[in-house]
C-alpha positions as CSV (number, residue, x, y, z in Angstrom):
1,M,9.9,11.2,-20.3
2,D,10.5,14.0,-18.4
3,D,11.4,14.8,-15.0
4,Q,7.6,16.2,-14.0
5,A,6.2,12.6,-15.4
6,E,8.9,10.9,-13.4
7,L,7.7,12.4,-10.3
8,D,3.9,11.8,-10.9
9,P,2.9,9.3,-8.3
10,N,0.2,7.8,-10.6
11,R,3.1,7.0,-12.9
12,V,5.9,5.1,-10.4
13,L,6.0,1.2,-9.8
14,L,7.6,0.6,-6.4
15,P,10.0,-2.3,-6.1
16,E,8.3,-5.7,-5.2
17,N,10.3,-6.1,-2.2
18,F,10.0,-2.4,-1.2
19,P,12.3,-1.6,1.7
20,V,10.7,0.0,4.8
21,Y,12.0,0.9,8.1
22,V,9.7,0.7,11.1
23,E,9.8,1.8,14.7
24,D,6.9,0.7,16.7
25,N,3.9,2.2,14.6
26,V,6.1,4.5,12.5
27,V,7.2,3.5,9.3
28,V,9.4,5.5,7.0
29,N,10.9,4.5,3.3
30,V,14.3,5.7,4.0
31,P,17.0,4.5,6.4
32,Y,16.9,6.4,10.0
33,P,18.6,5.3,13.3
34,G,16.9,3.2,15.3
35,F,14.7,2.0,12.6
36,A,14.4,-1.6,11.6
37,P,14.4,-2.5,8.3
38,K,11.6,-4.7,6.7
39,T,10.3,-5.6,3.5
40,L,7.0,-4.4,2.4
41,P,5.4,-6.8,0.0
42,T,4.5,-4.9,-3.2
43,V,2.3,-6.6,-6.0
44,N,2.5,-4.2,-9.2
45,E,-0.7,-6.2,-10.5
46,F,-1.4,-2.8,-12.4
47,Q,1.5,-1.4,-14.5
48,G,-0.2,1.2,-16.3
49,Y,-1.0,4.9,-16.1
50,P,-2.7,6.1,-13.8
51,G,-2.3,3.6,-10.9
52,C,-1.9,4.0,-7.1
53,Y,-1.5,1.4,-4.4
54,I,-3.8,0.2,-1.7
55,A,-2.3,-1.0,1.5
56,A,-3.3,-4.6,3.0
57,Y,-4.8,-4.1,6.8
58,S,-5.1,-6.8,9.1
59,H,-5.7,-7.8,12.5
60,N,-3.4,-10.3,12.6
61,E,0.2,-9.5,13.5
62,E,1.9,-12.6,12.5
63,D,3.1,-11.7,9.0
64,S,2.6,-8.3,9.1
65,V,5.5,-5.7,8.2
66,Y,4.3,-2.7,10.6
67,G,1.7,-1.7,12.8
68,V,-0.4,1.3,12.5
69,G,-2.2,1.6,15.7
70,G,-5.2,0.0,17.4
71,D,-4.5,-3.5,16.8
72,I,-4.3,-2.6,12.8
73,F,-1.2,-4.2,10.9
74,V,0.1,-3.6,7.3
75,M,0.5,-6.7,5.3
76,G,1.6,-5.6,2.0
77,Q,0.2,-3.3,-0.7
78,V,-1.3,-3.8,-4.4
79,R,-1.2,-1.4,-7.4
80,V,-4.4,-0.9,-9.1
81,P,-5.9,1.3,-11.7
82,G,-6.5,4.9,-10.2
83,R,-5.4,8.3,-8.8
84,Y,-4.0,9.5,-6.0
85,E,-6.2,12.5,-4.5
86,G,-3.9,14.0,-2.0
87,R,-2.0,10.5,-0.2
88,I,-5.1,8.6,-0.7
89,C,-5.4,6.0,-3.5
90,R,-8.7,6.6,-5.2
91,P,-9.3,3.2,-7.3
92,K,-10.8,3.7,-11.0
93,G,-14.5,3.1,-10.6
94,Y,-14.3,3.3,-6.8
95,E,-13.4,6.7,-6.3
96,T,-15.9,7.9,-4.0
97,A,-16.3,4.3,-2.3
98,D,-15.3,3.2,1.3
99,I,-13.0,0.5,-0.3
100,S,-12.4,-1.4,3.0
101,A,-15.8,-2.4,2.9
102,L,-15.7,-4.0,-0.4
103,P,-15.8,-7.6,-1.3
104,E,-13.7,-7.5,-4.6
105,F,-10.8,-5.6,-2.7
106,K,-10.5,-7.8,0.0
107,E,-10.6,-10.7,-2.6
108,L,-7.5,-9.0,-4.7
109,L,-5.7,-8.6,-1.4
110,R,-6.5,-12.5,-0.7
111,R,-5.3,-13.6,-4.3
112,S,-2.5,-11.0,-4.3
113,L,-0.8,-11.4,-0.7
114,P,0.3,-14.7,0.7
115,A,-0.3,-12.8,4.2
116,C,-3.9,-12.2,3.3
117,K,-4.7,-15.5,1.4
118,D,-6.9,-16.3,4.7
119,G,-9.2,-13.5,3.6
120,S,-8.6,-11.4,6.9
121,C,-7.3,-8.4,4.9
122,W,-9.1,-5.7,4.1
123,A,-7.8,-2.4,1.8
124,G,-7.4,1.1,2.1
125,G,-6.0,3.9,0.1
126,D,-3.5,5.6,2.6
127,T,0.1,5.0,0.5
128,G,0.7,8.4,-1.1
129,G,3.1,9.0,1.8
130,W,5.5,6.5,-0.2
131,F,6.1,9.4,-2.8
132,G,6.3,12.2,-0.2
133,I,2.2,13.2,-0.4
134,E,1.1,14.9,2.9
């Protein structure tokens, strides 16, 4: 695989125990002074190409990895067929949909992430930051 292909975020599989570093509602994926190390549960449900990650959000702070503000917390992420459009994951077949409102994604998160097993999570596609996409 050439260097360009290796840099394609639609090809990259993140580790299942993805290390992140958190300070209040700020999260980065490289160590930073004053930031606490955490593990973001990552499920590589889809390993083909192209793929991207949907984040699992919840109002449940317990079992969350970090907050994003407004009483919303990230519980983990799941890789699905799709592509990044800017920093937003657009799942295949749902490119223009509001995936946060779709029950099939809620169910995928419930099945895939222990912190979402109670059905309290919803999906969002803003995960391209892990790959340096702005």
